[in-house]
DSSP file (Angstrom, degrees, kcal/mol; ACC not computed):
  #  RESIDUE AA STRUCTURE BP1 BP2  ACC     N-H-->O    O-->H-N    N-H-->O    O-->H-N    TCO  KAPPA ALPHA  PHI   PSI    X-CA   Y-CA   Z-CA
    1    1 A X     >        0   0    0      0, 0.0     4,-1.9     0, 0.0     5,-0.1   0.000 360.0 360.0 360.0 -38.9  -52.7  102.6  112.7
    2    2 A X  H  >  +     0   0    0      1,-0.2     4,-2.6     2,-0.2     5,-0.2   0.910 360.0  55.0 -61.3 -41.5  -50.8  100.3  110.3
    3    3 A X  H  > S+     0   0    0      1,-0.2     4,-2.3     2,-0.2    -1,-0.2   0.883 106.8  50.1 -57.1 -39.8  -54.1   99.9  108.3
    4    4 A X  H  > S+     0   0    0      2,-0.2     4,-2.9     1,-0.2    -1,-0.2   0.917 110.2  51.4 -66.6 -43.0  -54.4  103.6  108.0
    5    5 A X  H  X S+     0   0    0     -4,-1.9     4,-2.1     2,-0.2    -2,-0.2   0.911 111.4  46.4 -53.9 -49.4  -50.8  103.8  106.7
    6    6 A X  H  X S+     0   0    0     -4,-2.6     4,-1.0     2,-0.2    -1,-0.2   0.908 110.8  52.1 -60.7 -45.2  -51.4  101.2  104.2
    7    7 A X  H >X S+     0   0    0     -4,-2.3     4,-0.9     1,-0.2     3,-0.8   0.910 108.8  52.0 -55.9 -50.6  -54.6  102.9  103.0
    8    8 A X  H >< S+     0   0    0     -4,-2.9     3,-1.1     1,-0.2    69,-0.5   0.921 105.8  53.4 -56.8 -44.6  -52.7  106.1  102.6
    9    9 A X  H 3< S+     0   0    0     -4,-2.1    -1,-0.2     1,-0.3    -2,-0.2   0.740 105.4  56.6 -65.8 -20.1  -50.0  104.5  100.4
   10   10 A X  H << S+     0   0    0     -4,-1.0    -1,-0.3    -3,-0.8     2,-0.2   0.751  89.3  90.0 -81.4 -24.4  -52.8  103.1   98.2
   11   11 A X    <<  -     0   0    0     -3,-1.1    66,-1.4    -4,-0.9    67,-0.3  -0.506  65.3-152.7 -75.4 134.4  -54.2  106.6   97.5
   12   12 A X  S    S-     0   0    0      1,-0.3    66,-0.4    -2,-0.2     2,-0.4   0.933  85.3  -2.1 -73.3 -43.4  -52.8  108.5   94.5
   13   13 A X        -     0   0    0     62,-0.2     2,-1.0    63,-0.1    -1,-0.3  -0.913  56.3-162.4-153.2 118.8  -53.6  111.9   96.0
   14   14 A X     >  +     0   0    0     60,-3.5     4,-1.8    -2,-0.4     3,-0.4  -0.753  18.5 176.8-104.0  86.5  -55.3  112.6   99.4
   15   15 A X  H  > S+     0   0    0     -2,-1.0     4,-2.4     1,-0.2     5,-0.2   0.749  71.2  61.2 -66.7 -26.8  -56.1  116.2   98.6
   16   16 A X  H  > S+     0   0    0      2,-0.2     4,-2.4     1,-0.2    -1,-0.2   0.925 107.0  45.4 -69.6 -42.0  -57.9  116.8  102.0
   17   17 A X  H  > S+     0   0    0     -3,-0.4     4,-1.8     2,-0.2    -2,-0.2   0.898 112.9  49.0 -68.3 -37.9  -54.8  116.0  104.0
   18   18 A X  H  X S+     0   0    0     -4,-1.8     4,-1.1    55,-0.4    -2,-0.2   0.893 111.2  50.5 -64.1 -39.3  -52.6  118.1  101.8
   19   19 A X  H  <>S+     0   0    0     -4,-2.4     5,-2.5     1,-0.2     6,-0.5   0.902 107.5  54.1 -63.3 -44.1  -55.1  121.0  102.1
   20   20 A X  H ><5S+     0   0    0     -4,-2.4     3,-1.6     1,-0.3    -1,-0.2   0.885 103.3  56.0 -57.2 -42.2  -55.2  120.6  105.9
   21   21 A X  H 3<5S+     0   0    0     -4,-1.8    -1,-0.3     1,-0.3    -2,-0.2   0.817 103.2  56.5 -62.5 -29.4  -51.3  120.9  105.9
   22   22 A X  T ><5S-     0   0    0     -4,-1.1     3,-1.4    -3,-0.4    -1,-0.3   0.122 126.9-102.9 -89.1  23.9  -51.7  124.2  104.2
   23   23 A X  T < 5 -     0   0    0     -3,-1.6    -3,-0.2     1,-0.3    -2,-0.2   0.794  64.4 -70.3  66.1  29.0  -53.9  125.4  106.9
   24   24 A X  T 3 <S+     0   0    0     -5,-2.5     2,-1.0     1,-0.2    -1,-0.3   0.709  92.1 146.8  59.8  20.3  -57.1  124.8  104.7
   25   25 A X    <>  -     0   0    0     -3,-1.4     4,-2.9    -6,-0.5    -1,-0.2  -0.789  32.1-168.3 -92.6 102.3  -56.0  127.8  102.7
   26   26 A X  H  > S+     0   0    0     -2,-1.0     4,-2.7     1,-0.2    -1,-0.2   0.880  85.3  51.4 -59.1 -42.8  -57.3  126.8   99.1
   27   27 A X  H  > S+     0   0    0      2,-0.2     4,-1.9     1,-0.2    -1,-0.2   0.921 112.1  45.2 -64.1 -42.7  -55.3  129.6   97.4
   28   28 A X  H  > S+     0   0    0      2,-0.2     4,-2.6     1,-0.2    -2,-0.2   0.947 114.3  48.6 -65.2 -47.5  -52.1  128.6   99.1
   29   29 A X  H  X S+     0   0    0     -4,-2.9     4,-2.5     1,-0.2     5,-0.2   0.883 108.8  54.0 -61.8 -36.5  -52.6  124.9   98.4
   30   30 A X  H  X S+     0   0    0     -4,-2.7     4,-2.0    -5,-0.2    -1,-0.2   0.899 109.2  47.7 -61.6 -39.5  -53.4  125.7   94.8
   31   31 A X  H  X S+     0   0    0     -4,-1.9     4,-2.4     2,-0.2    -2,-0.2   0.918 111.0  51.8 -65.0 -45.9  -50.1  127.6   94.4
   32   32 A X  H  X S+     0   0    0     -4,-2.6     4,-2.6     1,-0.2    -2,-0.2   0.933 112.0  46.0 -59.5 -46.9  -48.2  124.8   96.1
   33   33 A X  H  X S+     0   0    0     -4,-2.5     4,-2.9     1,-0.2    -1,-0.2   0.883 112.2  50.2 -69.3 -35.2  -49.7  122.2   93.7
   34   34 A X  H  X S+     0   0    0     -4,-2.0     4,-1.9    -5,-0.2    -1,-0.2   0.897 111.2  48.8 -65.8 -37.1  -49.0  124.4   90.7
   35   35 A X  H  X S+     0   0    0     -4,-2.4     4,-3.4     2,-0.2     5,-0.3   0.945 110.9  51.8 -67.0 -45.9  -45.4  124.9   91.8
   36   36 A X  H  X S+     0   0    0     -4,-2.6     4,-2.5     1,-0.2    -2,-0.2   0.961 110.4  49.0 -54.9 -51.7  -45.1  121.0   92.3
   37   37 A X  H  < S+     0   0    0     -4,-2.9     4,-0.4     1,-0.2    -1,-0.2   0.856 116.0  41.6 -58.2 -36.1  -46.4  120.5   88.8
   38   38 A X  H  < S+     0   0    0     -4,-1.9     3,-0.3     2,-0.2     4,-0.3   0.892 117.8  44.2 -78.8 -39.2  -44.1  122.9   87.2
   39   39 A X  H  < S+     0   0    0     -4,-3.4     3,-0.2     1,-0.2    -2,-0.2   0.815 123.8  33.0 -78.2 -28.8  -40.9  122.0   89.2
   40   40 A X  S >< S+     0   0    0     -4,-2.5     3,-1.6    -5,-0.3     4,-0.3   0.275  83.4 108.4-116.4  11.1  -41.2  118.2   89.0
   41   41 A X  T 3  S+     0   0    0     -4,-0.4     3,-0.3    -3,-0.3    -1,-0.1   0.860  91.6  32.6 -51.9 -41.5  -42.9  117.8   85.6
   42   42 A X  T >> S+     0   0    0     -4,-0.3     4,-1.5    -3,-0.2     3,-1.0   0.053  80.7 122.3-104.8  23.6  -39.8  116.4   84.0
   43   43 A X  H <> S+     0   0    0     -3,-1.6     4,-2.6     1,-0.3     5,-0.2   0.807  70.3  61.2 -57.3 -33.4  -38.4  114.6   87.1
   44   44 A X  H 3> S+     0   0    0     -4,-0.3     4,-2.0    -3,-0.3    -1,-0.3   0.878 102.5  50.7 -64.3 -37.4  -38.4  111.4   85.2
   45   45 A X  H <> S+     0   0    0     -3,-1.0     4,-2.1     2,-0.2    -1,-0.2   0.873 110.1  50.6 -60.8 -40.7  -35.9  112.8   82.7
   46   46 A X  H  X S+     0   0    0     -4,-1.5     4,-3.0     2,-0.2    -2,-0.2   0.915 108.0  50.6 -64.7 -44.1  -33.7  113.9   85.5
   47   47 A X  H  X S+     0   0    0     -4,-2.6     4,-2.0     1,-0.2    -1,-0.2   0.885 109.8  51.7 -64.2 -35.9  -33.7  110.6   87.2
   48   48 A X  H  X S+     0   0    0     -4,-2.0     4,-2.9     2,-0.2    -1,-0.2   0.924 108.7  51.6 -63.4 -41.6  -32.8  109.0   83.8
   49   49 A X  H  X S+     0   0    0     -4,-2.1     4,-2.0     1,-0.2     6,-0.2   0.957 110.5  47.5 -55.8 -55.1  -29.9  111.4   83.5
   50   50 A X  H  <>S+     0   0    0     -4,-3.0     5,-3.2     1,-0.2    -1,-0.2   0.865 113.8  48.2 -60.7 -33.2  -28.6  110.5   86.9
   51   51 A X  H ><5S+     0   0    0     -4,-2.0     3,-2.0     3,-0.2    -2,-0.2   0.974 112.4  47.5 -68.4 -55.5  -29.0  106.8   86.2
   52   52 A X  H 3<5S+     0   0    0     -4,-2.9    -1,-0.2     1,-0.3    -2,-0.2   0.771 115.9  44.8 -56.2 -29.7  -27.2  107.0   82.8
   53   53 A X  T 3<5S-     0   0    0     -4,-2.0    -1,-0.3    -5,-0.2    -2,-0.2   0.268 110.7-119.0-102.3  10.4  -24.3  109.1   84.3
   54   54 A X  T < 5 +     0   0    0     -3,-2.0     2,-1.1     1,-0.2     3,-0.3   0.840  63.9 147.0  57.3  34.3  -24.0  106.9   87.5
   55   55 A X     >< +     0   0    0     -5,-3.2     4,-2.1    -6,-0.2    -1,-0.2  -0.518   6.2 151.7 -97.1  71.1  -24.8  109.8   89.7
   56   56 A X  H  >  +     0   0    0     -2,-1.1     4,-2.3     1,-0.2    -1,-0.2   0.775  66.3  57.5 -76.5 -24.1  -26.6  107.8   92.3
   57   57 A X  H  > S+     0   0    0     -3,-0.3     4,-2.1     2,-0.2    -1,-0.2   0.938 109.6  44.9 -67.4 -44.6  -25.8  110.1   95.2
   58   58 A X  H  > S+     0   0    0      2,-0.2     4,-2.8     1,-0.2    -2,-0.2   0.912 114.3  50.2 -63.3 -44.5  -27.5  113.0   93.4
   59   59 A X  H  X S+     0   0    0     -4,-2.1     4,-2.7     1,-0.2     5,-0.2   0.917 109.9  50.0 -55.2 -48.2  -30.4  110.7   92.5
   60   60 A X  H  X S+     0   0    0     -4,-2.3     4,-2.4     2,-0.2    -1,-0.2   0.914 112.0  47.0 -59.2 -46.8  -30.7  109.6   96.0
   61   61 A X  H  X S+     0   0    0     -4,-2.1     4,-2.1     2,-0.2    -2,-0.2   0.886 112.7  49.7 -61.3 -45.6  -30.7  113.1   97.3
   62   62 A X  H  X S+     0   0    0     -4,-2.8     4,-2.6     2,-0.2     5,-0.2   0.905 110.6  49.9 -62.9 -44.8  -33.3  114.2   94.6
   63   63 A X  H  X S+     0   0    0     -4,-2.7     4,-2.7     1,-0.2    -2,-0.2   0.899 109.6  51.8 -64.5 -41.9  -35.6  111.2   95.5
   64   64 A X  H  X S+     0   0    0     -4,-2.4     4,-1.9    -5,-0.2    -1,-0.2   0.938 112.4  46.2 -54.8 -49.2  -35.4  112.1   99.3
   65   65 A X  H  X S+     0   0    0     -4,-2.1     4,-2.1     1,-0.2    -2,-0.2   0.916 115.6  44.8 -64.1 -45.7  -36.4  115.8   98.5
   66   66 A X  H  X S+     0   0    0     -4,-2.6     4,-2.5     1,-0.2     5,-0.2   0.887 107.5  58.5 -72.1 -36.0  -39.2  114.7   96.2
   67   67 A X  H  X S+     0   0    0     -4,-2.7     4,-2.0    -5,-0.2    -1,-0.2   0.943 108.3  47.3 -58.0 -45.8  -40.5  112.1   98.7
   68   68 A X  H  X S+     0   0    0     -4,-1.9     4,-2.3     2,-0.2    -1,-0.2   0.921 111.4  49.8 -62.1 -43.9  -40.9  114.8  101.3
   69   69 A X  H  X S+     0   0    0     -4,-2.1     4,-1.6     1,-0.2    -1,-0.2   0.925 110.9  50.3 -61.8 -40.8  -42.7  117.2   98.9
   70   70 A X  H  X>S+     0   0    0     -4,-2.5     5,-2.9     1,-0.2     4,-0.6   0.826 110.5  47.9 -69.6 -35.9  -45.1  114.4   97.9
   71   71 A X  H ><5S+     0   0    0     -4,-2.0     3,-0.9    -5,-0.2    -1,-0.2   0.928 109.1  54.3 -70.1 -39.9  -46.0  113.4  101.4
   72   72 A X  H 3<5S+     0   0    0     -4,-2.3    -2,-0.2     1,-0.3   -51,-0.2   0.861 111.9  43.6 -60.9 -36.9  -46.6  117.1  102.4
   73   73 A X  H 3<5S-     0   0    0     -4,-1.6   -55,-0.4    -5,-0.2    -1,-0.3   0.526 122.2-103.7 -92.5   0.3  -49.1  117.5   99.5
   74   74 A X  T <<5S+     0   0    0     -3,-0.9   -60,-3.5    -4,-0.6     2,-1.1   0.658  78.8 132.1  96.9  16.3  -50.8  114.2  100.2
   75   75 A X     >< +     0   0    0     -5,-2.9     4,-2.2   -62,-0.2     3,-0.2  -0.534  24.5 159.7 -97.3  65.2  -49.4  112.1   97.4
   76   76 A X  H  >  +     0   0    0     -2,-1.1     4,-2.9     1,-0.2    -1,-0.2   0.870  65.7  52.8 -64.2 -47.0  -48.6  109.2   99.8
   77   77 A X  H  > S+     0   0    0    -66,-1.4     4,-1.8   -69,-0.5    -1,-0.2   0.894 113.3  44.6 -62.3 -38.5  -48.4  106.3   97.3
   78   78 A X  H  > S+     0   0    0    -66,-0.4     4,-2.3   -67,-0.3    -1,-0.2   0.914 111.6  54.3 -68.0 -43.0  -45.9  108.2   95.1
   79   79 A X  H  X S+     0   0    0     -4,-2.2     4,-1.6     1,-0.2    -2,-0.2   0.932 106.9  51.0 -53.1 -51.2  -44.0  109.2   98.2
   80   80 A X  H  X S+     0   0    0     -4,-2.9     4,-1.9     1,-0.2     3,-0.3   0.916 108.5  51.3 -54.0 -49.7  -43.7  105.6   99.2
   81   81 A X  H  X S+     0   0    0     -4,-1.8     4,-2.4     1,-0.2    -1,-0.2   0.913 106.7  54.9 -57.3 -41.9  -42.4  104.7   95.8
   82   82 A X  H  X S+     0   0    0     -4,-2.3     4,-2.7     1,-0.2    -1,-0.2   0.824 103.7  55.1 -64.1 -29.4  -39.8  107.4   96.1
   83   83 A X  H  X S+     0   0    0     -4,-1.6     4,-1.9    -3,-0.3    -1,-0.2   0.904 108.2  47.8 -69.7 -35.4  -38.6  105.9   99.4
   84   84 A X  H  X S+     0   0    0     -4,-1.9     4,-2.0     2,-0.2    -2,-0.2   0.898 112.3  49.1 -67.7 -39.3  -38.1  102.7   97.6
   85   85 A X  H  X S+     0   0    0     -4,-2.4     4,-2.7     2,-0.2     5,-0.2   0.894 108.9  55.4 -60.7 -43.7  -36.2  104.5   94.7
   86   86 A X  H  X S+     0   0    0     -4,-2.7     4,-1.9     1,-0.2    -2,-0.2   0.915 108.9  45.4 -54.0 -48.4  -34.1  106.3   97.4
   87   87 A X  H  X S+     0   0    0     -4,-1.9     4,-1.5     2,-0.2    -1,-0.2   0.871 110.0  53.5 -66.8 -40.2  -33.1  103.1   98.9
   88   88 A X  H  <>S+     0   0    0     -4,-2.0     5,-2.3     1,-0.2     4,-0.5   0.932 112.6  44.8 -65.5 -43.3  -32.3  101.4   95.5
   89   89 A X  H ><5S+     0   0    0     -4,-2.7     3,-1.1     3,-0.2    -1,-0.2   0.899 106.8  60.7 -62.0 -39.7  -30.0  104.4   94.6
   90   90 A X  H 3<5S+     0   0    0     -4,-1.9    -1,-0.2     1,-0.3    -2,-0.2   0.847 115.4  31.8 -60.8 -35.7  -28.4  104.3   98.0
   91   91 A X  T 3<5S-     0   0    0     -4,-1.5    -1,-0.3    -3,-0.3    -2,-0.2   0.303 110.0-118.7-104.6   6.5  -27.2  100.7   97.4
   92   92 A X  T < 5 +     0   0    0     -3,-1.1     2,-1.2    -4,-0.5    -3,-0.2   0.861  50.0 168.5  61.6  40.3  -26.6  101.1   93.6
   93   93 A X     >< -     0   0    0     -5,-2.3     4,-2.3     1,-0.2    -1,-0.2  -0.710  13.0-178.6 -86.3  91.7  -29.1   98.4   92.8
   94   94 A X  H  > S+     0   0    0     -2,-1.2     4,-2.6     1,-0.2     5,-0.2   0.834  77.7  56.4 -63.4 -35.0  -29.7   98.8   89.1
   95   95 A X  H  > S+     0   0    0      1,-0.2     4,-2.0     2,-0.2    -1,-0.2   0.945 113.5  40.6 -61.2 -48.0  -32.2   96.1   88.8
   96   96 A X  H  > S+     0   0    0      2,-0.2     4,-3.1    -3,-0.2     5,-0.2   0.842 112.1  55.6 -69.5 -36.3  -34.4   97.7   91.3
   97   97 A X  H  X S+     0   0    0     -4,-2.3     4,-2.7     2,-0.2     5,-0.2   0.942 110.4  45.1 -62.2 -45.6  -33.8  101.2   90.0
   98   98 A X  H  X S+     0   0    0     -4,-2.6     4,-1.5     2,-0.2    -2,-0.2   0.924 114.1  50.5 -65.0 -41.8  -34.9  100.2   86.5
   99   99 A X  H  X S+     0   0    0     -4,-2.0     4,-1.5    -5,-0.2    -2,-0.2   0.938 115.7  41.9 -61.6 -48.4  -38.0   98.3   88.0
  100  100 A X  H  X S+     0   0    0     -4,-3.1     4,-3.0     1,-0.2    -1,-0.2   0.886 110.0  55.9 -68.0 -37.7  -39.0  101.3   90.1
  101  101 A X  H  X S+     0   0    0     -4,-2.7     4,-1.6    -5,-0.2    -1,-0.2   0.806 104.3  54.0 -64.1 -28.9  -38.3  103.9   87.4
  102  102 A X  H  X S+     0   0    0     -4,-1.5     4,-1.1    -5,-0.2    -1,-0.2   0.917 112.3  44.2 -69.4 -40.8  -40.7  102.1   85.1
  103  103 A X  H  X S+     0   0    0     -4,-1.5     4,-2.6     1,-0.2    -2,-0.2   0.878 107.7  62.6 -66.1 -38.0  -43.4  102.3   87.9
  104  104 A X  H  X S+     0   0    0     -4,-3.0     4,-2.8     1,-0.2     5,-0.2   0.884  97.5  54.6 -54.0 -43.7  -42.3  106.0   88.4
  105  105 A X  H  X S+     0   0    0     -4,-1.6     4,-1.9     1,-0.2    -1,-0.2   0.949 113.1  42.3 -62.1 -46.8  -43.3  107.1   84.9
  106  106 A X  H  X S+     0   0    0     -4,-1.1     4,-2.5     1,-0.2    -2,-0.2   0.934 116.2  47.9 -69.0 -45.9  -46.8  105.7   85.5
  107  107 A X  H  X S+     0   0    0     -4,-2.6     4,-2.8     1,-0.2     5,-0.2   0.852 108.0  55.7 -63.2 -37.1  -47.1  107.1   89.0
  108  108 A X  H  X S+     0   0    0     -4,-2.8     4,-2.9    -5,-0.2     5,-0.2   0.956 110.1  45.8 -56.7 -54.2  -45.9  110.5   87.9
  109  109 A X  H  X S+     0   0    0     -4,-1.9     4,-2.7    -5,-0.2    -2,-0.2   0.911 113.3  48.8 -60.7 -44.1  -48.6  110.7   85.3
  110  110 A X  H  X S+     0   0    0     -4,-2.5     4,-2.5     2,-0.2    -1,-0.2   0.932 113.5  46.6 -58.7 -46.2  -51.3  109.5   87.7
  111  111 A X  H  X S+     0   0    0     -4,-2.8     4,-2.8     2,-0.2     5,-0.3   0.966 112.3  49.6 -64.9 -49.2  -50.3  112.0   90.4
  112  112 A X  H  X S+     0   0    0     -4,-2.9     4,-2.9    -5,-0.2     5,-0.2   0.943 112.6  48.4 -56.8 -45.8  -50.1  114.8   87.9
  113  113 A X  H  X S+     0   0    0     -4,-2.7     4,-1.9    -5,-0.2    -1,-0.2   0.897 112.1  49.1 -65.8 -36.0  -53.6  114.0   86.5
  114  114 A X  H  X S+     0   0    0     -4,-2.5     4,-2.1     2,-0.2    -1,-0.2   0.878 113.0  46.5 -67.0 -37.5  -55.1  113.8   90.1
  115  115 A X  H  X S+     0   0    0     -4,-2.8     4,-2.5     2,-0.2    -2,-0.2   0.943 112.8  49.3 -72.6 -44.9  -53.6  117.1   91.1
  116  116 A X  H  X S+     0   0    0     -4,-2.9     4,-2.0    -5,-0.3    -2,-0.2   0.870 111.6  50.0 -59.1 -37.0  -54.8  118.8   87.8
  117  117 A X  H  X S+     0   0    0     -4,-1.9     4,-2.2    -5,-0.2    -1,-0.2   0.922 111.4  49.4 -66.5 -44.8  -58.3  117.4   88.4
  118  118 A X  H  X S+     0   0    0     -4,-2.1     4,-2.6     2,-0.2    -2,-0.2   0.877 108.6  52.2 -61.4 -38.4  -58.2  118.7   91.9
  119  119 A X  H  X S+     0   0    0     -4,-2.5     4,-2.9     2,-0.2    -1,-0.2   0.917 108.7  50.0 -59.9 -45.4  -57.1  122.1   90.7
  120  120 A X  H  X S+     0   0    0     -4,-2.0     4,-2.1     1,-0.2    -2,-0.2   0.898 111.6  49.1 -60.8 -40.9  -59.9  122.2   88.3
  121  121 A X  H  X S+     0   0    0     -4,-2.2     4,-1.5     2,-0.2    -2,-0.2   0.909 110.7  50.7 -66.5 -40.8  -62.4  121.3   91.2
  122  122 A X  H >X S+     0   0    0     -4,-2.6     4,-0.9     2,-0.2     3,-0.5   0.952 110.5  49.4 -59.5 -48.8  -60.8  124.0   93.5
  123  123 A X  H >X S+     0   0    0     -4,-2.9     3,-0.7     1,-0.2     4,-0.7   0.919 112.7  47.2 -58.5 -43.1  -61.3  126.6   90.8
  124  124 A X  H 3< S+     0   0    0     -4,-2.1    -1,-0.2     1,-0.2    -2,-0.2   0.742 116.8  44.3 -67.1 -26.3  -64.9  125.6   90.2
  125  125 A X  H << S+     0   0    0     -4,-1.5    -1,-0.2    -3,-0.5    -2,-0.2   0.348 109.2  51.7-108.3   6.5  -65.7  125.6   93.9
  126  126 A X  H <<        0   0    0     -4,-0.9    -2,-0.1    -3,-0.7    -1,-0.1   0.430 360.0 360.0-119.8  -2.5  -64.0  128.8   95.1
  127  127 A X     <        0   0    0     -4,-0.7    -2,-0.1    -5,-0.2    -3,-0.1   0.470 360.0 360.0-113.1 360.0  -65.3  131.4   92.8
């Protein structure tokens, strides 16, 4: 079981599991993914704002919310990173916040790319 959890955390986007959570409804899952892309597209900017303004409570709350969304859609690796970010904000650890936010930028792009590729795949295979 622990091996499966580690494997999940290494995947950028486990589309099959996210789709299963959406009841295998491809149209619904597509809408959820598109909503994620639009709502969290600039999340790195928001985290930077929270950090610059010392709004660690807000950042922690936002990280917690985003962590849950990512887990539900199957973006486990990014969700795991958000749990680390959430903890860093909880204890006001600037060194870890900076370290994790640098990784965040990369992971956000990777996850967005994986989701966009999956959406293209869904479109091509549902019509």
